[in-house]
C-alpha positions in Angstrom: 0.2 0.1 0.1 0.8 3.4 -0.1 1.4 3.7 3.7 5.0 0.9 2.7 6.5 3.2 0.4 5.6 6.7 2.1 9.2 8.0 3.3 10.2 8.5 7.0 8.9 12.1 7.4 5.4 11.2 6.4 5.5 8.1 8.7 6.5 10.4 11.7 3.9 13.6 10.6 1.5 9.9 10.4 2.5 8.8 13.8 2.1 12.4 14.7 -1.0 12.4 14.2 -1.9 9.0 15.4 -0.7 10.2 18.7 -2.2 12.9 18.9 -5.7 10.8 18.7 -4.5 8.5 21.4 -4.6 11.5 23.8 -1.3 12.9 23.0 -0.4 11.0 26.5 2.7 8.8 24.5 1.1 5.9 24.5 2.3 5.4 21.0 6.5 6.3 21.8 5.3 4.0 24.9 5.0 1.0 22.3 7.7 1.9 20.2 10.2 2.1 22.8 9.7 -1.4 23.9 13.1 -2.1 22.4 16.2 -0.6 20.4 15.5 -2.6 17.1 15.7 0.5 14.9 13.9 -1.8 12.4 11.3 -2.7 14.6 10.5 1.2 15.5 9.4 2.2 11.8 7.4 -1.1 12.0 5.4 -0.2 15.3 5.1 3.1 14.2 2.8 2.0 11.5 1.3 -0.4 13.8 0.4 2.6 15.7 -0.9 4.1 12.9 -3.2 1.9 11.5 -4.6 1.1 15.4 -5.4 4.8 14.9 -7.3 5.0 12.0 -9.1 2.0 13.3 -12.6 3.6 14.7 -13.5 0.1 16.1 -10.2 -0.5 18.3 -10.0 3.5 19.1 -13.8 2.9 21.0 -12.5 -1.1 22.1 -9.6 1.2 23.5 -11.7 3.8 25.1 -13.7 1.5 26.4 -10.9 -0.7 28.3 -9.6 2.4 29.0 -12.9 3.7 31.2 -13.1 1.0 32.8 -9.9 0.1 33.9 -9.8 4.4 35.5 -12.8 3.1 37.3 -11.4 -0.2 39.1 -8.3 1.7 40.2 -10.0 4.9 41.1 -12.4 2.7 42.9 -10.0 0.3 44.8 -7.8 2.8 46.0 -10.3 6.1 46.9 -10.8 5.4 50.4 -7.0 4.4 51.1 -6.1 8.0 49.5 -8.8 9.4 51.6 -7.1 8.5 54.6 -3.5 9.5 53.4 -1.6 12.9 54.2 -2.9 15.8 52.2 0.4 15.8 49.4 -0.7 12.4 48.1 -4.3 12.8 48.1 -4.7 15.9 46.4 -2.2 13.9 43.7 -4.9 11.3 43.3 -7.4 13.9 43.5 -5.5 15.7 40.7 -5.5 12.9 38.1 -9.1 11.2 38.9 -10.4 15.1 38.3 -10.0 14.6 34.5 -12.7 11.8 35.0 -15.0 12.6 38.1 -15.2 15.7 40.0 -14.0 16.0 43.3 -15.3 18.1 46.1 -13.6 20.2 48.4 -15.7 19.4 51.2 -16.2 16.1 53.0 -19.0 15.8 55.3 -18.3 15.7 59.2 -20.7 14.9 62.0 -20.8 17.3 65.4 -19.1 16.2 68.2 -22.3 17.1 69.9 -26.2 17.0 69.3 -29.7 16.5 70.5 -31.8 14.4 68.8 -35.3 13.4 69.8 -36.3 10.0 71.1 -39.8 7.7 70.5 -41.7 6.4 72.9 -43.2 4.1 71.3 -39.9 2.8 69.6 -37.5 0.5 70.0 -34.1 0.7 72.2 -30.9 0.5 70.5 -27.2 0.9 72.1 -25.2 0.9 69.6 -26.9 4.2 67.8 -23.7 6.8 67.7 -25.5 9.0 70.0 -27.0 7.5 73.1 -29.0 8.6 76.7 -26.7 9.1 79.0 -28.4 7.6 82.0 -30.1 4.8 79.9 -27.2 4.0 77.5 -29.5 3.7 74.7 -31.4 5.0 71.7 -35.2 4.8 71.0 -36.6 5.1 67.1 -39.8 3.6 65.4 -38.4 2.3 62.5 -40.4 0.9 59.6 -40.3 -2.7 58.1 -37.7 -1.4 55.5 -35.1 0.3 57.7 -35.4 -2.2 60.4 -34.2 -5.1 57.9 -31.7 -2.7 56.6 -30.1 -2.1 59.7 -30.3 -5.6 60.6 -28.4 -6.3 58.0 -26.1 -3.5 58.8 -25.3 -4.6 62.3 -24.6 -8.2 61.6 -21.7 -6.9 58.6 -18.2 -7.6 59.2 -16.5 -4.4 60.5 -19.7 -2.5 61.6 -19.1 -0.2 64.3 -22.3 2.1 65.1 -25.3 4.0 63.2 -27.0 6.8 62.6 -30.4 7.5 62.5 -30.3 11.0 59.5 -33.1 13.1 60.9 -34.6 15.0 58.6 -34.4 18.7 58.8 -32.1 18.8 61.5 -29.9 21.8 61.5 -26.8 19.3 61.5 -28.2 16.6 59.3 -26.6 15.1 56.3 -28.6 16.9 53.4 -28.2 15.7 50.1 -29.6 18.0 47.1 -32.0 16.7 43.9 -33.5 17.7 41.0 -36.5 17.2 40.7 -38.8 18.8 38.1 -36.1 21.5 37.3 -36.4 22.3 41.2 -34.1 21.6 44.0 -34.9 20.0 46.9 -33.4 18.2 50.1 -32.6 14.5 50.6 -32.2 13.5 54.3 -31.0 9.8 53.3 -32.3 7.6 56.2 -28.8 5.9 57.7 -25.3 7.2 57.9 -23.3 3.8 58.6 -20.0 3.2 60.4 -17.3 0.4 59.6 -14.1 -0.4 60.7 -12.0 -0.7 57.4 -8.2 -1.9 57.7 -8.0 -0.1 60.9 -9.8 3.5 59.4 -13.3 4.2 60.0 -15.9 4.7 57.3 -18.7 6.6 56.9 -21.6 4.7 54.5 -24.7 6.6 53.7 -27.7 4.2 53.1 -31.4 5.5 51.8 -34.1 2.7 51.5 -36.6 4.1 49.4 -40.2 2.9 47.9 -39.9 2.0 44.1 -43.2 3.4 43.7 -42.4 7.0 44.0 -42.1 8.9 41.6 -38.7 10.7 43.2 -36.5 7.4 42.8 -34.3 8.6 39.7 -34.2 12.3 41.0 -33.0 10.8 44.3 -30.9 8.1 42.4 -28.8 11.2 40.2 -28.7 13.7 43.4 -26.8 10.4 45.4 -24.6 9.7 42.6 -23.2 13.4 42.4 -22.8 13.1 46.3 -20.8 10.3 45.7 -18.6 11.7 42.9 -17.9 15.1 44.8 -17.0 12.8 48.4 -14.1 11.2 48.4 -14.2 9.6 51.6 -17.4 8.5 52.1 -17.7 4.3 51.5 -21.2 2.7 50.3 -24.2 5.2 48.9 -26.9 3.2 48.4 -30.2 3.5 47.4 -32.2 0.3 48.7 -35.3 -1.5 47.6 -37.3 -4.1 48.6 -38.7 -6.8 46.6 -40.2 -10.3 46.9 -37.3 -13.0 45.6 -39.3 -16.1 45.0 -41.4 -15.3 47.8 -39.1 -13.6 50.4 -38.5 -10.6 50.9 -35.0 -8.9 50.1 -33.1 -6.0 50.3 -31.2 -5.1 47.0 -28.6 -2.4 47.1 -27.5 -0.3 44.3 -24.1 1.0 45.3 -23.4 4.7 43.7 -20.1 4.7 44.8 -19.8 2.1 41.4 -18.5 4.7 39.0 -19.8 2.1 36.4 -23.2 2.3 38.4 -23.1 5.8 39.1 -22.2 7.0 35.2 -25.4 4.8 34.1 -27.5 6.2 36.7 -26.5 9.9 35.9 -27.7 9.2 32.1 -30.5 7.6 32.9 -33.7 9.4 31.7 -36.8 7.2 33.2 -37.6 5.4 35.7 -37.5 1.8 34.1 -33.9 2.6 32.9 -33.5 2.7 37.0 -35.3 -0.6 37.4 -33.1 -2.5 34.9 -30.2 -1.0 36.6 -31.7 -2.5 40.0 -31.6 -5.8 37.5 -28.2 -5.4 36.8 -26.3 -4.3 39.3 -28.4 -4.7 42.2 -26.9 -6.1 45.8 -28.6 -9.1 47.4 -26.8 -10.0 51.0 
């Protein structure tokens, strides 16, 4: 072909164009310089030119790179969140091109005052308890109770916090519904110990029949995107599996799940994501 009869300068020009298509990150040069054989250098430059001219191969590379980026980002997110500032900033700078990173992180107050439910159940493992009784009382729905029991049995579970709606200190996550900004107060904040570090999880058991499911899922996904120190961020449904009620969890701190949720347009798409990515424990 004409490609193989062209001059060295033409090959170099086409190679530079191919490098640009590959992101100008030195991918082509790294492939070319795998050994010191000058003949192989020329042949490998031609390989790069042919590869970059093939749209199908470029799409495959982009998909592989995206999935690898998400895997590494998710794997090391909590590790870097607890490292000293200079390393954490380097990590955040790297992932900033793929996901925006918030400069603010959620911090609980040292002291809070919460109401108690007289007809509720007593919990000694709640983060804040009455000094006299050593417990806190809450009236939970069946969904909330089932969610909490699963968490209490989880390895590394330390404590939990009922996140009260509209409290001045409560965790409030914004979401958009009908072009209007609305507040969401996820039901539970769970504290776990992972590799000698404390990790906060945000859990929101939610009725799938409500019209705010997708907007709230998007709000949780965007919050997870902004807060690298948070562990799991889950929207949870109660479904019947072979006649048995089971909790199905959609973890918005999975980058692939989060991307699909943010791009979704209908409730049926969200339902499909629960079918594909839902976690049953």
